[in-house]
C-alpha positions, 0 to 999 in steps of 0.5 A: 416647551409644548408637548407637540414641539417636543415630539417633533424635535425627537422625531427629527433627531431619530430621522437624522440618526437613521440617515447617518447610519445609512451612510456608514460602510456595512461591516461583515462580521464573518471575514475572519472565516474566509482566510485560507486554511492552514495545517502544519503537522510536526511529525515525520512522514514515516514512523517505526514502532516496535512490536510491543506497541507504543503511543505516538504524540502527533502535534500540529498547528491548524486554524480550522476544523480537523479530523484524524483517520487511522487506516490500513490496507485490507485484502479481499478476493475478487470474482475471478480470484484476483487479490483486491486491496482496499483502504479500511480502518486500522483496528490496531490503532486508536485515538480518543481525539478524532475531530477538533478545532485549532492547534492540538496534539493527538495521541495515537495508541498502537496495539502490540503486534505480538501474535504475528512475525510479520511487519504491518503497515498503517497510516495516520491521516490528519485532514481538513475540509479541503480535499488537498489539505491533509498530512499522511504519516506511514506507521510500520510496526515490526512483528514479534520475532519470538512468535511461532504460531501454529506449527507449520512445515516447509513446503515445495510447490511445483507449478507446471507451465506446459499446460494452461488449465488455469486459462492464463493469457496466450497473447504475446507480452500480456500483463496482470495478476493471474491465479494458479489453482493448486491442490485447492489453493489459489496462488497469485502470480503477477505477469509483466510481458508474459504469455503461455503456450507450450510453456511460459515465456517471460519476454526479453529484458525488463520482463518479469514474473511475480511469484506468490507471497504466502502469509506466514511463509517466506520464499527461500529457493526458486528452481526454474525448469527451462523448456524442452526446446531451448537452444539459446543462452538466457540470463535471469535473476530473482528480485524483490521488485519488478524492475530487477533492482533489489536483487536477492539472488544474482544473475545466472546464465541459462545455458543453450540447452533444453530441460535444465534446472536453474536453482536460485537461493534467496538472500534475506528473504522476508515473510509474506513478500512477493519476489520476481523472476526477472529477465536480464536478457534473452527471454525466459522459456519456462516449463515449470517452477518449484518454489520452496517456502519456509514457515 
């Protein structure tokens, strides 16, 4: 065969193959990346850890990239003295595996909580690139029951509500967190349907006054002084929640008399915990509170 005929024949074959390839369906080699992300964590939603510390193994199945955050609440003071809570890295938890791809088991080390008698709370968050696809594990670590810390004495704090030098709300049924400065320290109260005039009023059924929680102390006794003009029967209790359901000192009758002290002894009081003076009925005209704290 002549060279010219050979070249012509090869050109025809190449052109034919090119036309054939144009008729084939295009293949997308990235279809496997379009599947829905899956994350399944084989762990409880809450894990209790002893004060001595531990290492938690968190296994999970994933078909995508993942990350692990170790978080805890931190408290800061606002411009007006209010307590502001923010999420921050938990320095008492650590893990060598912060990011990865596919199935894995992540080990999270919990440091000993040996220099505090208080329980601390943190969170292990396993997340993906999707905002709504993550798993959150609450970690509660007990405090060291033998920790004494700096020597402290019990203290009684008296809060006078016949004056309003702290500029608390005077509008009826106000709510929010407010500070009472006393001896150079700002104490946080939580008002729910309260206001102050000649005295503090905790309004009718369901209203409450959240009492200060002090780090390293537990509130064991509350003495409420009824206002000097009271003429009606009232009812109040002390609760561990603002709804009045976790009762720590039962309902007592406030008599239809002025200037009477009502004493509440708290059962099972916990350190660094806010308790609530809760109105069962009648409203609570309160001239002052004496709060007894134990270290």
